[in-house]
N, C-alpha and C positions, 0 to 999 in steps of 0.2 A: 494358361496361355502358352507357356514354354512346353508343357507336356503335349498340347495339341500340335505345336510346331514340330516337335520331335516325331510324333506319330505320322504327320504329313510327310516329313522327310523320309521316313522308313517306307511309307507307302509308295512314294515316287521312286525310291531306289529299287524296290522290288519290281515295280513296273518296268523300270529301265532294264534290269537284269533279265526280265522275262520276255520283253518285247524287242530288244535291240537286234536279236538275231532272226526275227520273223520276216518273211517276205510278204510284200503287199500285193503280189500279182501271181496268179496261177499260170499265166501264159509264159512259155519259155522265151528267153531273150532272143533267140534266133528267129522264132516265129514272129515276134513283134517287129524286129528289125526288117524282116522280109515283107511284112504286111504294110509297114509304114514307108518302106523304101529309104530309110534314113538311119545311119549309124552315128550315134552321138559319141564323140571322142574327147576325153580330157587331156589337156596338155598345158605346159607352162606358158609358152609364148615368150619366154625370156632366156632360153637356154640355147644360145647360138653354138654351133650351126644346125642344131637338131630341130629346134622349135623357137622361132623368133619373128619379130615384125620386120618385113622387108622395107625397102626405100619407098614403096608405094603404099605403105601402111597395112598391107595384107599379111596374113599369117603365112610363113614359109619355113623352109628348113628340110633337112634330110628325113626326119620322122614324118613330117607333114606330107612330103611327096610319096613316101612309102605307103602310109596308111591311105592316102588318096588312091594310089594304085591298087591296094587291096580292096578298097570300096568299089572300084571299077570292076574288078574281077567278081565281086559278090553281086554286082548289079544294083548297088545302093549309093545314095549320096552320103557324103561325110560332113557332119556338122560339128564344129569344134567349140569346146568350152574351155576357156583359159582359167587356170587356177594355180596357186603356188604349189610347189612339189610337196611341201610338208602337209598340205591339205588334200592332195590328190587321191590318196587311198580312202580317206574319209568321204570324199565326194563320190567315189566309185561305190562304196558301201551304201551310201544314202541315195543311190540311183540317180545322181545328177547327170551321169553319163554312162555309156555302155562299156566303154573300153578306154584304157590308158595307152597313149602313144607318147612316151617321153623317156626313151633310153632306160627303161627299167631292167636292171640286171637280174638274171635268174639266180635265185638262192633257194635252198631247201625250205626255209621259213615261208617264202612267198609261194613256193609250189604247194605247200600244205594249206595255205590260206586262200589262194586264188587259182583261177584257170590261167595258165600261161601259154602263149603261143609258141610255135617253133622259133628258134632264134633267128633274127634277121640282121644282127650286127655283132661283130667281135672286136674287142678293144683291150687295151692294157691300162693298168693304173699307174699314175705318176704322182710324185710329191712336189708341190710348188711351195717355195719359200721366198723370203726377201732376198734380193740380189746380193746383199752383203753378209748373208748368213752362211757360215761354213760349218755349223755344228750338226747339220742334218744331211745325210747322203744316202741313207738306206732306211728301210721301214723300221728296223730295230732302233734307229736313232730317235724315233718318235716317242719312245718310252719316257714318260714324265713331261713331255712337251704338250702344248695346247694346239689343237687344230680346229678349224672352222668347217663344219659340214652340215648339209641338210640332214636333219635327224632321221628321216625315213629312207635315206639313200644307203646303198650297200657300202659306200666308201666310209660312212660313219662307223659301220661295224668293223671295217678293215683297220681304221685308225684306232678304234677302241681296243681291238684285239692286240694291237701292237703296243698298248700301254699308254696311249695318248689320252689326255683330257679333252673331250670333244665338246666344243661350243656349237650349239645348233643355230644355223642361219637359214634364211629363206632360199638363197640361191648361190650359184657359183661366183657371180660378180661381187656380192657382199662378202663372200669368203676371201676373195682376192684383196678387196679393200682393207679388210681387217689384217691381212698379212702385211700389206704395205704400211699400214699405220702402226705396226708393231704390237697390236692388241693380241694377236695369236702368233704362233711360231710357223705354222704351215697349214696347207689344205691338201687333201688327197682327192683326186678326181680322175675322170676319164681322159686318156691321152689325146683323144680326138678333140674334146672340148678345150683342153689346155692349148693344143696346137692352134686351134682356130682363134682363141682369145689372143695369143701372142702375135699371130699373124695380122689380125685385124687392128689391134691397138698399138703394136710396137712397144708395149710396156717394158721398160728397162728396170722397173722397180722390183720385179720378181724374176725368178728363174726356176727351171726344172732341176731340182736337186737330186732326184733319183727315181728309180722304178720300184713299184711295190712287188713285182713278181707275180701279180694276179692277172690272169687273162679272163675277161668277163664276157658273157653272152647276154645280149639284150633281147627282150621279147615284148609283145603286147600283153596287156593284163585285162582280164574280165572277172566278174564275180564268180564264186565257186559254183560249179554245175550250171553254167550259163548255157551250155549246148552250142556255143558259138565257135569254139576253137577249131573244130574239125574243118569247118568252112574256111576259117582264116588261115589255118595251116596249109590247106590245099592251094589257097591263093598265093601264099608266100612261096610254096614250091614252084608254082607256075612262073612267078616273077623271077625266081632264081634261075630257072631253066631257060627262060626266054631272054635273059640278059638285062631285064629291067632294073633289078637290084644293083647290078654292076654299073649300069648307066647312071643311076641316081647317085651311087657312091662316088663315081668319078666327077660328077657335077660339083659336089661339095668338098671332096677331099683329094681329088686327083689320083685316087687309087681305089681298089675294090676292098671295102671294109665289111662287106656282107658276110655273114656266117656261111662257111663253105658247104655245110650240110645240115639238114634238119635233125639228123641223128645225134649231133653233138649237144648233149644236154647235161645239166647238173643233176646227179642222182639225188633222189629224195632220201633224206636220212630216215632210218627206221623209226626213230623216236621224235621226228620233227613235229608230228601232230600230237603225240602222246604227252610230250613235255609242255605243251602249251597250257597255261593256267586257265582255269574256268573263270567266268566273269566275276563270280563272287570272290574267288581267291585273288584275282587281279585287283579288285576294289580293296580288299582287306590288306593286301601287300602295300598299297599306295596311300592308304588313309593317313598314316603317320607322316610320310614324306611330304604329302600335300598340306597337312596341318602345320608341319614345321616351316614350310615355305610361306604359309599364310602368316604365321606368327613372327617369323624372322625377317621377312621381306615385304610382303604385301601390306601388312598393317603399319610397320615403320615407314615404308615409302609413302603411304597415304597420310599418316600423321605429320611427318616432317614437311612434306610438300604442302599440306593444307595450312600449317602454321606459318610457314614462310610466305605462302601465297596470300594469306590474310594480311600480313604486314605490308606486302606489296600493294594489295588491293586498297588498304586504308590510305596509303600514301598517294596512290593514283586517284582515288576518289576525292581526296582533299585538293589535289592538283586540278582536277576537273572542275571543281566549283570555285577555284581561286580566281581572284580578279586580275591576276598577272597573266596577260594574254599568251605570251610564249609558253609559259608553264602549262596552261590549260591545253594549248595546242599539242604539245608533246604528249600529254596524257591521253588526249583523244586519239592521236596517231597510234600509240601503244595498244589501246583497247581495240582499235580498228584492225591492227595487224593480228592480234591474238584471236579475235573473234572471226576474222575473215580467212584464216588458214586452218587446215586440219591439224589436230593434235599429233597424229602420226607423222606428218610432214615436219612439224616442229621438233619432234624427237629425232628424226633422221638428220635434220640440219645440224642439231647440236652434237649428235654422236658421229655422224659420217661426214658432215660438211666442215665443221670447225677444224678437223685435222688437216684440211687443205691449207689452212693458215697457220699451221704449227701448234694448234691448241687441241691437245688430246685429253679428253675427260673420261675417267673410268665409268663403266656402265651405270652403277647405282647413283653416283653424283650427277651423271648426265640426265638420268631419269628425274631426279629431284629438281634439277634446274628447269627442265622442260615442263614438268607438272606444276611447279611453283609459278612459273611465268604464266602458264595457262589459267591456273586458278586466279592469279592476280588480275588478269584481264576480264574474266567473267564476274568475279566477286566485287570488283571495283564498282561496277554499275549497280550491283545490289546495295552496296554500302552507300553509294552516292544517293540513290533513291531513298534509302532509309534516313539519311541525314536531312535531305530536303523535305521529308515528311514531317519533321519536327516544326511546329508553328514558329513563324518568324518572331513572334512576340517573346518567345523563350530567349532568343538571342538578345533582343532589346532589353528584356528585364535583367538579364545577367550583366549587360554592359552598364545598366543604370546603377547597380549596386557595386560597380567597380571591378567586375571580373574581366580579365583579359581574354584574348581569343583562345589560348591554350587551355586555360582553366574552364572556360565555358564549354569547350569540347569535352573535356574529361569528366566534368561534374554534372553537366546539364544535358548536352545534346547527345553524346554517344550512348549513355545509359538508356535514353528513350529510343534512340535509333536501333539499339541492339534488339529490343523486343520485336521490332518490325522486321529486322534482318534475319532473325534466327531461322524461320521456315525456309526461305530461299537459300540461305547459306548451308543449311542442312542438306538440301537437295544437291547443292554443289559438292558437298562432302561425299554423299552417297554415290554420285556420278563419278567422283574421283576414285573411289574404291574399285569400281568396275573398269575405269580407264587405265588403272595400273596394269591391267592385262596386256596393254600395248607395250609395256616395258620388256616383254618377252622377245620383241623384235630387235632389241639392242643388248641382248645377252644378260639381262637381269633374271636370275633364277627365282622368279616369283611363282605364285600358285599355278597360273595357266601354263607356264613353261615346264614345270614339273609334270603336269598332266600330259603335255605334248611329248616330253621325253619318255615317259612311262608307256604311252600309247604306241610310240614308233616301232618297237620290236614286235608287238602283238597285233598292230593294225586295228585294235579295238578302240578307236577314237571316241565313238559315241558314248560308251560307258564311262570312260574317264573324264570326258568333257562334261558329262552330266553331273558327275560327282563334284567337279570343280565349280560348276554353276551352283550347286547346293551350298558349297562353302561361301561363295560370294553372297548368296541369298541370306545365309545365317548372319553374316557380318552386317548386311543392310538392315535386317530385322533388329539386331542389337542397337544399331545407330538410331533407327527410327524410335525405338523405345526410349532412349536417352533424350532424343529430341523432344518427345512429348513431355517428359519430366521437366526439361529445361523451360519449355513454354509455360507450363503450369507455374513454375517458380517465378518466372518473370512477370506473370499476370497477377501475382498474389496481391500486390498493392495498387492495382489499377482499377479505378472506379468504372463500373459498367452499368 
């Protein structure tokens, strides 16, 4: 059985390495866009003032207006797909959209991996710290400090090159929140985004501590050899010449932030493409880091949360069947809250919400709290049903021979309920293994987070995410094996 599973894993991995770079369509992107009359564009929708939801609930922003103007020049409609920035390149590669419009900075690595348009924006980098932090004023001061960055942004590379420990987050607002909560020392970002944030929020908890000295150019991004960029570049040139770019810039910034010329580009490094690792090498390089994260983070997080969750679940289940009405009502309310809200939201409330009340919990303990409470809510109903499945006569017989409530539970009811509860509780455990991937959103460096960080520089998300999926699958196979053994053992003395 183990040998077959291993062969299956190898076969899937080979398929991934062989197929992930294949294209599913022989028609060029430009031809398809022109035939359909629609350009599908990926954007965050949460990155003000470039891409965000307006007061009317509609998607708006500098990048939105610019790409809409480009679409008008091309004679096509623009259809937007909102996605987190850390997933935006993966979405482009998987053909969820045709183009990215989200202030993507031009870098040699991106030039070698994608088709980039002529630049349409120019900006500078700034360092944002807590208002009372006087230890950081230059890029060099970030050495040994911790910054919060989107893992696929060029600012993450800027911070890392300065010697900072980079914590990956989904967006700029989350990064600012972490700075204010004291979880990280700083965040590096675009001067335009920082200025907009400070102007709109009036946030006095953070300050601009210094400049990075980097001038960046932003462009639209398409898949390699899309055949689309000549038309897009021509549209950008037209918009620059007729003043449309300047008009859009003044609308959002009060000044012209458009790149002054299409000729100002970042030169492609001679070895930018040659130094990129092959898919096989990328997998081999990250097998151990991903395994280490699995053993040191994913498995312990699962085990600790499940054990604590079972304790909570047992207490809640007994409270649910208690004759004490207020106690039963509180237990029902707890179960309703846990089952009625998303686990991701529960994580965010504990990690990002509690600091508003002065309660700051480190990432791993915060994840344990959230997962334990979640397991407690779901497993409580499993345990309650298992206890109620024990015939009432068992309780009565125990009382007849003088057993108290606690002794009856320990020696008579719970051993029988355990046999009934094992299959659904095992399913809860297996689900928890996969749910731990959500801990990557609150800075826990577990399996999925390691895969995300490894994929960010290479943009090969499909390969590494598939390898991560195989790790999760192996864990679940092992748990299912032990579940079967436990069921057989518990059924040993049951008459059938």
